[in-house]
CHARMM-style PDB file with segment names, atoms N, HN, CA, C and O in Angstrom:
ATOM      1  N   MET     1      13.115 161.215 107.333  1.00  0.00      PROA
ATOM      2  CA  MET     1      12.305 160.691 108.429  1.00  0.00      PROA
ATOM      3  C   MET     1      11.187 161.664 108.791  1.00  0.00      PROA
ATOM      4  O   MET     1      10.090 161.243 109.159  1.00  0.00      PROA
ATOM      5  N   GLY     2      11.460 162.954 108.688  1.00  0.00      PROA
ATOM      6  HN  GLY     2      12.351 163.295 108.390  1.00  0.00      PROA
ATOM      7  CA  GLY     2      10.448 163.952 109.029  1.00  0.00      PROA
ATOM      8  C   GLY     2       9.263 163.918 108.083  1.00  0.00      PROA
ATOM      9  O   GLY     2       8.113 164.036 108.507  1.00  0.00      PROA
ATOM     10  N   ASN     3       9.553 163.754 106.781  1.00  0.00      PROA
ATOM     11  HN  ASN     3      10.487 163.658 106.437  1.00  0.00      PROA
ATOM     12  CA  ASN     3       8.464 163.679 105.808  1.00  0.00      PROA
ATOM     13  C   ASN     3       7.610 162.444 106.045  1.00  0.00      PROA
ATOM     14  O   ASN     3       6.396 162.476 105.846  1.00  0.00      PROA
ATOM     15  N   LEU     4       8.240 161.359 106.469  1.00  0.00      PROA
ATOM     16  HN  LEU     4       9.226 161.333 106.631  1.00  0.00      PROA
ATOM     17  CA  LEU     4       7.502 160.125 106.749  1.00  0.00      PROA
ATOM     18  C   LEU     4       6.545 160.327 107.921  1.00  0.00      PROA
ATOM     19  O   LEU     4       5.398 159.881 107.868  1.00  0.00      PROA
ATOM     20  N   LEU     5       7.006 160.994 108.975  1.00  0.00      PROA
ATOM     21  HN  LEU     5       7.938 161.356 109.018  1.00  0.00      PROA
ATOM     22  CA  LEU     5       6.138 161.267 110.129  1.00  0.00      PROA
ATOM     23  C   LEU     5       4.952 162.138 109.723  1.00  0.00      PROA
ATOM     24  O   LEU     5       3.818 161.896 110.137  1.00  0.00      PROA
ATOM     25  N   TYR     6       5.226 163.146 108.915  1.00  0.00      PROA
ATOM     26  HN  TYR     6       6.147 163.343 108.578  1.00  0.00      PROA
ATOM     27  CA  TYR     6       4.161 164.038 108.478  1.00  0.00      PROA
ATOM     28  C   TYR     6       3.144 163.284 107.620  1.00  0.00      PROA
ATOM     29  O   TYR     6       1.936 163.468 107.774  1.00  0.00      PROA
ATOM     30  N   THR     7       3.634 162.444 106.726  1.00  0.00      PROA
ATOM     31  HN  THR     7       4.615 162.294 106.601  1.00  0.00      PROA
ATOM     32  CA  THR     7       2.748 161.660 105.866  1.00  0.00      PROA
ATOM     33  C   THR     7       1.878 160.720 106.685  1.00  0.00      PROA
ATOM     34  O   THR     7       0.675 160.614 106.447  1.00  0.00      PROA
ATOM     35  N   ILE     8       2.486 160.040 107.647  1.00  0.00      PROA
ATOM     36  HN  ILE     8       3.463 160.126 107.839  1.00  0.00      PROA
ATOM     37  CA  ILE     8       1.728 159.139 108.515  1.00  0.00      PROA
ATOM     38  C   ILE     8       0.675 159.913 109.304  1.00  0.00      PROA
ATOM     39  O   ILE     8      -0.456 159.452 109.457  1.00  0.00      PROA
ATOM     40  N   ALA     9       1.047 161.079 109.799  1.00  0.00      PROA
ATOM     41  HN  ALA     9       1.966 161.453 109.675  1.00  0.00      PROA
ATOM     42  CA  ALA     9       0.099 161.891 110.563  1.00  0.00      PROA
ATOM     43  C   ALA     9      -1.089 162.297 109.700  1.00  0.00      PROA
ATOM     44  O   ALA     9      -2.234 162.233 110.148  1.00  0.00      PROA
ATOM     45  N   VAL    10      -0.826 162.712 108.477  1.00  0.00      PROA
ATOM     46  HN  VAL    10       0.104 162.764 108.113  1.00  0.00      PROA
ATOM     47  CA  VAL    10      -1.912 163.120 107.580  1.00  0.00      PROA
ATOM     48  C   VAL    10      -2.822 161.931 107.270  1.00  0.00      PROA
ATOM     49  O   VAL    10      -4.046 162.064 107.272  1.00  0.00      PROA
ATOM     50  N   ILE    11      -2.227 160.784 107.007  1.00  0.00      PROA
ATOM     51  HN  ILE    11      -1.233 160.676 107.006  1.00  0.00      PROA
ATOM     52  CA  ILE    11      -3.029 159.587 106.725  1.00  0.00      PROA
ATOM     53  C   ILE    11      -3.888 159.217 107.928  1.00  0.00      PROA
ATOM     54  O   ILE    11      -5.056 158.862 107.771  1.00  0.00      PROA
ATOM     55  N   LEU    12      -3.320 159.297 109.120  1.00  0.00      PROA
ATOM     56  HN  LEU    12      -2.371 159.585 109.247  1.00  0.00      PROA
ATOM     57  CA  LEU    12      -4.085 158.958 110.319  1.00  0.00      PROA
ATOM     58  C   LEU    12      -5.235 159.938 110.550  1.00  0.00      PROA
ATOM     59  O   LEU    12      -6.320 159.534 110.968  1.00  0.00      PROA
ATOM     60  N   VAL    13      -5.004 161.209 110.281  1.00  0.00      PROA
ATOM     61  HN  VAL    13      -4.123 161.537 109.941  1.00  0.00      PROA
ATOM     62  CA  VAL    13      -6.086 162.193 110.430  1.00  0.00      PROA
ATOM     63  C   VAL    13      -7.197 161.910 109.422  1.00  0.00      PROA
ATOM     64  O   VAL    13      -8.378 162.012 109.757  1.00  0.00      PROA
ATOM     65  N   ILE    14      -6.830 161.557 108.198  1.00  0.00      PROA
ATOM     66  HN  ILE    14      -5.871 161.474 107.926  1.00  0.00      PROA
ATOM     67  CA  ILE    14      -7.842 161.231 107.186  1.00  0.00      PROA
ATOM     68  C   ILE    14      -8.635 159.997 107.603  1.00  0.00      PROA
ATOM     69  O   ILE    14      -9.861 159.980 107.495  1.00  0.00      PROA
ATOM     70  N   ILE    15      -7.939 158.965 108.078  1.00  0.00      PROA
ATOM     71  HN  ILE    15      -6.943 158.979 108.165  1.00  0.00      PROA
ATOM     72  CA  ILE    15      -8.618 157.751 108.536  1.00  0.00      PROA
ATOM     73  C   ILE    15      -9.551 158.066 109.702  1.00  0.00      PROA
ATOM     74  O   ILE    15     -10.669 157.556 109.779  1.00  0.00      PROA
ATOM     75  N   TRP    16      -9.066 158.921 110.614  1.00  0.00      PROA
ATOM     76  HN  TRP    16      -8.158 159.336 110.552  1.00  0.00      PROA
ATOM     77  CA  TRP    16      -9.905 159.294 111.750  1.00  0.00      PROA
ATOM     78  C   TRP    16     -11.156 160.026 111.279  1.00  0.00      PROA
ATOM     79  O   TRP    16     -12.254 159.754 111.764  1.00  0.00      PROA
ATOM     80  N   ALA    17     -10.997 160.952 110.338  1.00  0.00      PROA
ATOM     81  HN  ALA    17     -10.105 161.172 109.944  1.00  0.00      PROA
ATOM     82  CA  ALA    17     -12.143 161.721 109.858  1.00  0.00      PROA
ATOM     83  C   ALA    17     -13.160 160.802 109.176  1.00  0.00      PROA
ATOM     84  O   ALA    17     -14.366 160.940 109.384  1.00  0.00      PROA
ATOM     85  N   ILE    18     -12.669 159.870 108.368  1.00  0.00      PROA
ATOM     86  HN  ILE    18     -11.690 159.758 108.199  1.00  0.00      PROA
ATOM     87  CA  ILE    18     -13.572 158.920 107.703  1.00  0.00      PROA
ATOM     88  C   ILE    18     -14.289 158.068 108.748  1.00  0.00      PROA
ATOM     89  O   ILE    18     -15.498 157.853 108.662  1.00  0.00      PROA
ATOM     90  N   GLY    19     -13.546 157.594 109.718  1.00  0.00      PROA
ATOM     91  HN  GLY    19     -12.564 157.769 109.788  1.00  0.00      PROA
ATOM     92  CA  GLY    19     -14.141 156.761 110.760  1.00  0.00      PROA
ATOM     93  C   GLY    19     -15.107 157.528 111.637  1.00  0.00      PROA
ATOM     94  O   GLY    19     -16.136 156.995 112.052  1.00  0.00      PROA
ATOM     95  N   PHE    20     -14.780 158.775 111.921  1.00  0.00      PROA
ATOM     96  HN  PHE    20     -13.944 159.209 111.584  1.00  0.00      PROA
ATOM     97  CA  PHE    20     -15.621 159.577 112.802  1.00  0.00      PROA
ATOM     98  C   PHE    20     -16.937 159.942 112.122  1.00  0.00      PROA
ATOM     99  O   PHE    20     -18.001 159.893 112.739  1.00  0.00      PROA
ATOM    100  N   PHE    21     -16.852 160.307 110.849  1.00  0.00      PROA
ATOM    101  HN  PHE    21     -15.988 160.347 110.348  1.00  0.00      PROA
ATOM    102  CA  PHE    21     -18.061 160.743 110.152  1.00  0.00      PROA
ATOM    103  C   PHE    21     -18.773 159.588 109.449  1.00  0.00      PROA
ATOM    104  O   PHE    21     -19.988 159.644 109.257  1.00  0.00      PROA
ATOM    105  N   GLY    22     -18.039 158.546 109.063  1.00  0.00      PROA
ATOM    106  HN  GLY    22     -17.053 158.501 109.219  1.00  0.00      PROA
ATOM    107  CA  GLY    22     -18.632 157.439 108.331  1.00  0.00      PROA
ATOM    108  C   GLY    22     -19.281 156.413 109.240  1.00  0.00      PROA
ATOM    109  O   GLY    22     -20.419 156.004 109.008  1.00  0.00      PROA
ATOM    110  N   TYR    23     -18.584 156.006 110.245  1.00  0.00      PROA
ATOM    111  HN  TYR    23     -17.660 156.338 110.434  1.00  0.00      PROA
ATOM    112  CA  TYR    23     -19.112 155.025 111.188  1.00  0.00      PROA
ATOM    113  C   TYR    23     -18.381 155.209 112.516  1.00  0.00      PROA
ATOM    114  O   TYR    23     -17.303 155.800 112.570  1.00  0.00      PROA
ATOM    115  N   HSD    24     -18.974 154.702 113.562  1.00  0.00      PROA
ATOM    116  HN  HSD    24     -19.849 154.221 113.518  1.00  0.00      PROA
ATOM    117  CA  HSD    24     -18.377 154.890 114.879  1.00  0.00      PROA
ATOM    118  C   HSD    24     -17.710 153.588 115.304  1.00  0.00      PROA
ATOM    119  O   HSD    24     -18.387 152.628 115.673  1.00  0.00      PROA
ATOM    120  N   ALA    25     -16.378 153.558 115.251  1.00  0.00      PROA
ATOM    121  HN  ALA    25     -15.828 154.338 114.951  1.00  0.00      PROA
ATOM    122  CA  ALA    25     -15.631 152.328 115.518  1.00  0.00      PROA
ATOM    123  C   ALA    25     -15.111 152.274 116.951  1.00  0.00      PROA
ATOM    124  O   ALA    25     -14.268 151.437 117.271  1.00  0.00      PROA
ATOM    125  N   GLY    26     -15.593 153.136 117.796  1.00  0.00      PROA
ATOM    126  HN  GLY    26     -16.279 153.817 117.537  1.00  0.00      PROA
ATOM    127  CA  GLY    26     -15.168 153.090 119.188  1.00  0.00      PROA
ATOM    128  C   GLY    26     -13.855 153.812 119.428  1.00  0.00      PROA
ATOM    129  O   GLY    26     -13.543 154.799 118.762  1.00  0.00      PROA
ATOM    130  N   GLY    27     -13.092 153.311 120.386  1.00  0.00      PROA
ATOM    131  HN  GLY    27     -13.346 152.510 120.928  1.00  0.00      PROA
ATOM    132  CA  GLY    27     -11.882 153.986 120.842  1.00  0.00      PROA
ATOM    133  C   GLY    27     -10.732 153.970 119.861  1.00  0.00      PROA
ATOM    134  O   GLY    27      -9.836 154.809 119.955  1.00  0.00      PROA
ATOM    135  N   ILE    28     -10.732 153.043 118.924  1.00  0.00      PROA
ATOM    136  HN  ILE    28     -11.460 152.362 118.847  1.00  0.00      PROA
ATOM    137  CA  ILE    28      -9.584 152.933 118.020  1.00  0.00      PROA
ATOM    138  C   ILE    28      -9.418 154.186 117.169  1.00  0.00      PROA
ATOM    139  O   ILE    28      -8.291 154.583 116.873  1.00  0.00      PROA
ATOM    140  N   ILE    29     -10.502 154.802 116.779  1.00  0.00      PROA
ATOM    141  HN  ILE    29     -11.417 154.480 117.020  1.00  0.00      PROA
ATOM    142  CA  ILE    29     -10.428 156.015 115.962  1.00  0.00      PROA
ATOM    143  C   ILE    29      -9.782 157.141 116.766  1.00  0.00      PROA
ATOM    144  O   ILE    29      -8.977 157.905 116.233  1.00  0.00      PROA
ATOM    145  N   HSD    30     -10.126 157.241 118.020  1.00  0.00      PROA
ATOM    146  HN  HSD    30     -10.780 156.620 118.453  1.00  0.00      PROA
ATOM    147  CA  HSD    30      -9.563 158.298 118.851  1.00  0.00      PROA
ATOM    148  C   HSD    30      -8.087 158.046 119.145  1.00  0.00      PROA
ATOM    149  O   HSD    30      -7.309 158.992 119.270  1.00  0.00      PROA
ATOM    150  N   ILE    31      -7.705 156.795 119.255  1.00  0.00      PROA
ATOM    151  HN  ILE    31      -8.338 156.027 119.153  1.00  0.00      PROA
ATOM    152  CA  ILE    31      -6.288 156.467 119.431  1.00  0.00      PROA
ATOM    153  C   ILE    31      -5.503 156.884 118.185  1.00  0.00      PROA
ATOM    154  O   ILE    31      -4.401 157.422 118.297  1.00  0.00      PROA
ATOM    155  N   LEU    32      -6.067 156.637 116.999  1.00  0.00      PROA
ATOM    156  HN  LEU    32      -6.962 156.200 116.908  1.00  0.00      PROA
ATOM    157  CA  LEU    32      -5.418 157.071 115.764  1.00  0.00      PROA
ATOM    158  C   LEU    32      -5.261 158.584 115.732  1.00  0.00      PROA
ATOM    159  O   LEU    32      -4.226 159.094 115.304  1.00  0.00      PROA
ATOM    160  N   LEU    33      -6.280 159.302 116.182  1.00  0.00      PROA
ATOM    161  HN  LEU    33      -7.121 158.888 116.530  1.00  0.00      PROA
ATOM    162  CA  LEU    33      -6.197 160.759 116.219  1.00  0.00      PROA
ATOM    163  C   LEU    33      -5.087 161.221 117.151  1.00  0.00      PROA
ATOM    164  O   LEU    33      -4.327 162.125 116.805  1.00  0.00      PROA
ATOM    165  N   ILE    34      -4.986 160.622 118.313  1.00  0.00      PROA
ATOM    166  HN  ILE    34      -5.604 159.887 118.594  1.00  0.00      PROA
ATOM    167  CA  ILE    34      -3.951 160.999 119.270  1.00  0.00      PROA
ATOM    168  C   ILE    34      -2.566 160.745 118.686  1.00  0.00      PROA
ATOM    169  O   ILE    34      -1.671 161.578 118.828  1.00  0.00      PROA
ATOM    170  N   ILE    35      -2.384 159.598 118.030  1.00  0.00      PROA
ATOM    171  HN  ILE    35      -3.112 158.921 117.915  1.00  0.00      PROA
ATOM    172  CA  ILE    35      -1.098 159.293 117.405  1.00  0.00      PROA
ATOM    173  C   ILE    35      -0.773 160.320 116.328  1.00  0.00      PROA
ATOM    174  O   ILE    35       0.368 160.769 116.223  1.00  0.00      PROA
ATOM    175  N   ALA    36      -1.764 160.692 115.531  1.00  0.00      PROA
ATOM    176  HN  ALA    36      -2.691 160.327 115.617  1.00  0.00      PROA
ATOM    177  CA  ALA    36      -1.554 161.677 114.469  1.00  0.00      PROA
ATOM    178  C   ALA    36      -1.165 163.033 115.046  1.00  0.00      PROA
ATOM    179  O   ALA    36      -0.250 163.683 114.539  1.00  0.00      PROA
ATOM    180  N   VAL    37      -1.848 163.461 116.097  1.00  0.00      PROA
ATOM    181  HN  VAL    37      -2.590 162.933 116.509  1.00  0.00      PROA
ATOM    182  CA  VAL    37      -1.540 164.750 116.714  1.00  0.00      PROA
ATOM    183  C   VAL    37      -0.128 164.738 117.299  1.00  0.00      PROA
ATOM    184  O   VAL    37       0.603 165.719 117.162  1.00  0.00      PROA
ATOM    185  N   ILE    38       0.260 163.651 117.942  1.00  0.00      PROA
ATOM    186  HN  ILE    38      -0.334 162.854 118.054  1.00  0.00      PROA
ATOM    187  CA  ILE    38       1.611 163.537 118.496  1.00  0.00      PROA
ATOM    188  C   ILE    38       2.653 163.605 117.383  1.00  0.00      PROA
ATOM    189  O   ILE    38       3.680 164.269 117.528  1.00  0.00      PROA
ATOM    190  N   ALA    39       2.388 162.916 116.270  1.00  0.00      PROA
ATOM    191  HN  ALA    39       1.554 162.376 116.153  1.00  0.00      PROA
ATOM    192  CA  ALA    39       3.332 162.939 115.149  1.00  0.00      PROA
ATOM    193  C   ALA    39       3.477 164.345 114.578  1.00  0.00      PROA
ATOM    194  O   ALA    39       4.584 164.774 114.250  1.00  0.00      PROA
ATOM    195  N   ILE    40       2.358 165.066 114.459  1.00  0.00      PROA
ATOM    196  HN  ILE    40       1.460 164.718 114.726  1.00  0.00      PROA
ATOM    197  CA  ILE    40       2.414 166.442 113.957  1.00  0.00      PROA
ATOM    198  C   ILE    40       3.185 167.332 114.915  1.00  0.00      PROA
ATOM    199  O   ILE    40       4.005 168.144 114.486  1.00  0.00      PROA
ATOM    200  N   LEU    41       2.928 167.188 116.212  1.00  0.00      PROA
ATOM    201  HN  LEU    41       2.262 166.529 116.560  1.00  0.00      PROA
ATOM    202  CA  LEU    41       3.646 167.990 117.199  1.00  0.00      PROA
ATOM    203  C   LEU    41       5.144 167.707 117.172  1.00  0.00      PROA
ATOM    204  O   LEU    41       5.952 168.631 117.271  1.00  0.00      PROA
ATOM    205  N   LEU    42       5.520 166.436 117.040  1.00  0.00      PROA
ATOM    206  HN  LEU    42       4.864 165.686 116.960  1.00  0.00      PROA
ATOM    207  CA  LEU    42       6.941 166.102 116.937  1.00  0.00      PROA
ATOM    208  C   LEU    42       7.567 166.749 115.712  1.00  0.00      PROA
ATOM    209  O   LEU    42       8.700 167.227 115.772  1.00  0.00      PROA
ATOM    210  N   LYS    43       6.841 166.768 114.608  1.00  0.00      PROA
ATOM    211  HN  LYS    43       5.920 166.380 114.560  1.00  0.00      PROA
ATOM    212  CA  LYS    43       7.339 167.387 113.381  1.00  0.00      PROA
ATOM    213  C   LYS    43       7.559 168.885 113.590  1.00  0.00      PROA
ATOM    214  O   LYS    43       8.586 169.430 113.185  1.00  0.00      PROA
ATOM    215  N   VAL    44       6.598 169.540 114.218  1.00  0.00      PROA
ATOM    216  HN  VAL    44       5.764 169.098 114.547  1.00  0.00      PROA
ATOM    217  CA  VAL    44       6.697 170.980 114.451  1.00  0.00      PROA
ATOM    218  C   VAL    44       7.838 171.290 115.413  1.00  0.00      PROA
ATOM    219  O   VAL    44       8.586 172.242 115.193  1.00  0.00      PROA
ATOM    220  N   ILE    45       7.981 170.507 116.467  1.00  0.00      PROA
ATOM    221  HN  ILE    45       7.374 169.733 116.646  1.00  0.00      PROA
ATOM    222  CA  ILE    45       9.028 170.741 117.451  1.00  0.00      PROA
ATOM    223  C   ILE    45      10.406 170.528 116.824  1.00  0.00      PROA
ATOM    224  O   ILE    45      11.322 171.317 117.059  1.00  0.00      PROA
ATOM    225  N   ARG    46      10.556 169.478 116.038  1.00  0.00      PROA
ATOM    226  HN  ARG    46       9.812 168.838 115.847  1.00  0.00      PROA
ATOM    227  CA  ARG    46      11.847 169.207 115.405  1.00  0.00      PROA
ATOM    228  C   ARG    46      12.192 170.242 114.358  1.00  0.00      PROA
ATOM    229  O   ARG    46      13.368 170.546 114.160  1.00  0.00      PROA
ATOM    230  N   ARG    47      11.198 170.790 113.685  1.00  0.00      PROA
ATOM    231  HN  ARG    47      10.242 170.543 113.846  1.00  0.00      PROA
ATOM    232  CA  ARG    47      11.446 171.822 112.690  1.00  0.00      PROA
ATOM    233  C   ARG    47      11.906 173.119 113.351  1.00  0.00      PROA
ATOM    234  O   ARG    47      12.695 173.864 112.771  1.00  0.00      PROA
ATOM    235  N   ALA    48      11.415 173.394 114.568  1.00  0.00      PROA
ATOM    236  HN  ALA    48      10.774 172.788 115.040  1.00  0.00      PROA
ATOM    237  CA  ALA    48      11.757 174.628 115.289  1.00  0.00      PROA
ATOM    238  C   ALA    48      13.201 174.630 115.776  1.00  0.00      PROA
ATOM    239  O   ALA    48      13.777 175.695 115.998  1.00  0.00      PROA
ATOM    240  N   ASP    49      13.793 173.445 115.942  1.00  0.00      PROA
ATOM    241  HN  ASP    49      13.325 172.580 115.761  1.00  0.00      PROA
ATOM    242  CA  ASP    49      15.157 173.374 116.457  1.00  0.00      PROA
ATOM    243  C   ASP    49      16.175 173.868 115.482  1.00  0.00      PROA
ATOM    244  OT1 ASP    49      17.369 173.866 115.782  1.00  0.00      PROA
TER     245      ASP     49
END
């Protein structure tokens, strides 16, 4: 499950970067970034336990 969260987070960051630099799609790109950051933080916190 942890690898899945990390993979999803990486994909979301890539999508955000493409959307941010390629075209401006409004708030949805920033929501994807927030979800990706939360997923990465959850991965780091769970790994520390």
